[in-house]
N, C-alpha and C positions, 0 to 999 in steps of 0.2 A: 548651199542651203544654210551652212553654219554662219556665213558672213551676214546674211539677211537677219537671222535671229540675233546675232551679236550686235548688229547695228541698232536694231530695235531695243535691245537690252540696255544699251548705253543710255537710253532716255529714261530708264527706271531707277528707282532707289536701290540701295545696297541689298535690301532684303530680297527684292525680286531678282537681282542679278545673281545672288548666291543660290537662289532656287534653281536657276537655269544651269549654273555651272557645277552644282553639287552632284554627287553620284546618285543614281536612281534608288540605291539601296538605303539612302539616308532616311531618318525618321520622317514620317508624314504627319500632316495636320489631322485632327480628328475626322475631317471629311476627306479621306484619302482620294487622291487623283488617280486616274487610270494608270499613269506611268509608274506607280509604285511597284508594279509587277516586273521589275527590272530583269530578273533572272530569266524571263521568258522572251525578252526583247533585246534588240541591239541597244547598247547603252546610249548611243547618240540619239536614237529615235525616242527612247524613254525621256531623255533630258529635254528634247525639243517639244514633245507633247506636254510635259510639265510646264515648260516656259510659255507655250502658246495659251494654255488654259489660264495660267496665272496672269499673264499680260492682259488677255481679253477681259477677265473678270475684275482686275484691279481698277481699271478705269471705267468699265461698263458703258462704253460708248460704241457707236457704229464703227468708228475708226479703229478702236482697239480690237474689236472683234474681227474686223477685216484684216488687221495686221496679224492677229493670232491665226486666222484661217490661211493667210499667205504662208506663214511658217509651216503649217501642217501640210499644205499642198506641196511645198518644196520637199518636205520630209518624205511624203508619200512617193514622190517621183523617184526617190533614190533607193527605195526598198525593193529587194528581190521578192519575186512572187513564187519562187521555186521551192526552197527548203522550208522546213517548219518554222524556224525562228524568224525567217524573212516574212512568212505569212502572218505570224503573230504580230510582228512589227507593223505590217500593213493593216492588220485588223484593228490594232489599238489606235492607230492614226485615224482610220475611218470612223471608229467609235467616238473619238475626240471631236472630229469634224461634225459628226451628227449631233453631238451634244451642243456645240457652239451654235450650229444652225437652229436647233430647237430653242435655245435660250433667246435667240433673236426673233423667234416666231416664224422661221422659215421651215415649216413642217415638211414640205415637199422635198427640199434638199436633204433634210435629216433622214427621211424615209429612204431616199435614193442611196445614201451612204450606208445605212443599215442593211439594205438589200445586198449591197456589194460584199459585206462581211460574210453573208451566207455562201458566197462562191468560193471562200477560202477553205476548202475541204481539208487541207493539211494543217490548218491553224488549230490552236487549242480550242476544245469544246467551250471553254468558259467565255471566249469572245463571241462565239456564235450564239450562245445562250443569252448573253447580254443584248445582242442585236435582236434576237427573236422576242425577248421580253419587252424591249423598247418599242418594237413594231406593234405589238399588241396594245401597249399603253398609248402610243400616239394615235392609233386608229380609234381607240375608245374616246380619246380627247376630241377627235374630229367628228365623233358621232357615227363612225363607220362600224356599227355594231356587228353586222353579219360578217364583215371582213375580219373583225377582231376575233369572232368565234372560230372561224376557220384557222386563223393564225395560232390561236391558243391551242387548238387541237393538234396542229402540226408541231408546235413547241413541245407539247406533252409526248407526242409520238417520238420525236427525235431524242428526248431525254430518256424515254423508256427503252429505246433501242440501244442507247449508249450508257445504260445505268452503271455498268462497272466503272466507267470513266466519270460519269456525272456525280453519282453518290446521292445520299438522302437529302442534303440541303438543296441542291439544284432541283431534285424531284419535288421537294416541298414548294419551291418557287413556281414550278410549272403548274402544280395543282392549285396553288393560291391564285395564280393568274386566271386559271379556268374558273375558279370560284368567283372572282371579281367580275368576269364576263357574265356569268350566270346571274349575279346580283344586278348588274346593269340591265339585263334582259328581264328582270323580275321573277326569275325562276328560283324561288327561295328554297324549295325542297332539294333541288339539285345542288344549289350552293351549299346548303347545310351538310349534305353527304360528302362534298368535296373537302370542306373545311374541317370536318370532325377529326380530331386527334392531331392535326398539323401543329398546333401551337404548343403541344406538350413536349416537343423535342428540346433538349438542352441547347442545341445549335440551331434553333429556329431562327431563320432570317427575320430581320425587322419587317420586311415587306409582307411576310406571311402573317405575322402577328397583327400587323396593321389591317390587312384585308379581312382577317377573321374578326377582329375587333369591330370593324365597320359593319359587318354582317350582323353581329350581336347587337350593336347599337341601333341599327335600323329596325330590328325586331324587338326592341325594348328590353333586352337583357343587359341592363346598364352596368351592373356590378362587375361582371366578367369583362365587358367591353372596356371599362375603365382600367381594370387590372392590365389588360393587354396593351392599351394605349400607353400607360405608364411604363410598362416593360420596354416598349419601343423607345420612348423618350429617354429613359435612364440608361438603356444599353446600346443605343444606336451606334455610338462611336466604337464600342467594343465589338459589335457584330461585323463591322467592316474593317477587317485586318488587312494591312498592306500586303501580307504574304499569303492571303487566303484567296485562291482563284475562284472559290465557290461564290463569292459575294460581289464580284465585279458587276457594275450596273451603269447605265447611261440614260441620257435624256430625262424623261419624267419618272424614271425608276431609281435615280441615284439616292444616296444616303441623305443628301440635303432635302430632296423632295419628300422622302419618307418621313424625315423628322418634321418638316413643315406640315405634312398631312396629318401626322399623329397629334401634333400640337393643336392644330385647328380642330381636329375631330374631338379631342378631349375638351376643348373650350365649348364646343357645341353640346357635348354630353353633359357638362356641368350645368349649362343653361337648361337643358331638357330635364335635369334633376332638380332644378330650382335653386342651385347654388350659384347665384349671380356674381358673388365676389370672386369665386374660383373661376367662373366663366370669363369674367373681364380680364383676370390675370393671364389666363392661357391664351385668349384671343389677342391680347396685346402682345404677348410673346410671338404669336404666329405672325402678326403684322410686322413686327420688327424683323423677324427672319425673312419674310417675303421681300420686304423693302431692301434689306441688306444684300440679298442674293440676286434679285431681279431688277431693282430700281423701283421708284415709287409710282411708275406709270404702267406697270405690267399687269396683265389680266389676273395673275395670281393674287396680286394685291387687291384688285377689285373684288375677288371672291372672298377674301378675308374681311374686307370692309363690309360686304354684304352680310356676312355672318354676325359681325358686330352690331349692325343695324337691326337684324332680326332678334338678336339677344336683348337689345334695349326695348324692342317692342314687346317681347315676351315678359320681360321684367315689369314693364308698365302695366300689362294686363294682370299679372299675378299680384302685384303690390298695389293695384288701383291707383297708380301714379301717372304723371304725364311727362313725356320727354319728346314732344312733337318736333320741336325745333332741332334737337339733337338727332333724332331719327331721320328727319328730312335731309339734314345736312349730310349724313352718312350715305343715305340712298342716292342723293345727287352725286356725291363724290364717286360712289361705286359705279354708277351708270356711266359717268364720264370716263372713268378709267377703262371700263369694259367696252367703251365706244358703242353703246347701245344705239341702234338705228332709230329713225323716226317712228312714231306710233302708227302711221298709216299702214293698213293692210286690207286685203280684200276678202276677209273671212275664211281664208284657207290656213293650213298648217304652216308655221314659220320654222324653217330649218336654219339654224345659225350655229357656228362654232361658239361654244360657251353659252348656248341658249338656255340651259337649265338655270345657270347662275343668274343670267339676265332676267329670266322669268321670276325667280325668287325675289330679286331686287325690285323689279317693277310690281310684282304682286304685293309685296310688303308695303311698298310706297303707295300703291293704289288703295290699300286698306286704310292707310294713314290719311289720304286725301278724302276718302269717303266719309270719314268722321267729321269733316268740315263742310257744312252745308253749301258754302259758296264755292267749293272746289270739288263737289261730288261728281259733276259731269266729267271733269278731267280724270278723276279717279276711276270712273266706270270705263272710260276709253282705255286707260292704262291697264285695267284689269283684263279687258278683252284681249289686248295684245299679249299680256303675260300668259294667259291660258292657251293662246295659239302657239306660243313659243315653248311651252312646257313639254318635255319629252319623256318623262318617267313612265314606265309601263307598270309600275307597282302601286303608285298612289297619285291622286289628283293634286293639282296645285292647292286647292282649298284644304285638302288633308295635310299637305306639307306645311301650310301656314297656320293650322289649328293647333296651337300649343297647349290649350287648356284641356282639351278632350281628345288626345291622340287615339286614332282608330287602330290600335294594336301595332302601329308602325310610325316611324318618323323619317323625315328626310335628313340625310347626312351629306353635306357638301364634301366631296372627295377632292382634295387639292391636287393630287398627282394628275388626275385626268379632267379636272374642272367640271365634274358632273355631280348631279344630285342623286344619291343612291336611295 
């Protein structure tokens, strides 16, 4: 297994080679990788996980991800499944494999690896918690809301039964995830009861503050939502310590994902508050983060571009200005990245992965086209498609696009799960 990794490693620059060869206890980047928890793993396993993740992401190609996965598969085959440290090593390799699969859009493979982590009963609870949290997150992203609800309840039950080992931070994460599921279901009263008080802890995980901020944002409590978003952005690198088992996370719940989601949410919030200079600044930062981490053709980038287009539309309405060409260009780019299907449908509900964001993009684009007499027919057709694809249980698409007179709630695009809350 070492020979394969070493062979791949020779093709990289000195920085990547030293990352693979250095001890797992060395200092980590602000976005710590899973392998920073070296004291709980076999050192070679930690080094190979770190290398595989670094190599896959450094080139961000199908080939580099396949090579990274090959290293992880060889590493997994050599790990004992008997003793605790062996199960920890297997667990962290499986989590890394799930993350790489997720980042390339292979959700089924990611879920399979996460489920295998649950079978490692003698591994550290932290790895099983990370897997459970990611399973909920991926099912939410896939629109499997009922499954997400069951998994979130199971997650909470496991943490509650192992509270002496889990502690308050992991319990907070379990509650926050239940709250996010309730918010997706449109159960605002239940979500509020879950979120209450979670953000006040000094060791509040960034994911907890983010989810509660999104709840407040969606219900027009802008000032506290902004405070929480800023808390996440300012403190996210401090909240994920290399030696803190409480904060290990994978797939769409990693620190990179949380920071992207908080930055995007704050940009949307600034727009909802009418601060378009601040909105443009934050949304541009979100776009940069998304492109750097995922590449410029990833659906997460399409979600950010959709939010930028919506912001320009809102700005035009508030300031009585026109930016039709800019907005249309952004909507076209977003829909291309999101790989939106043809407009034809038979009048039934449209169920798509990422359908909420596509619906917002096409709904906003439709409103733009309906302003132009010679394109109104195209706009009406696009509007019907968007309404059929809209999946929110809390507000209609028309309410989500009504920026001038919000009906006591607004839509918030949640980058981690690519849904409109």
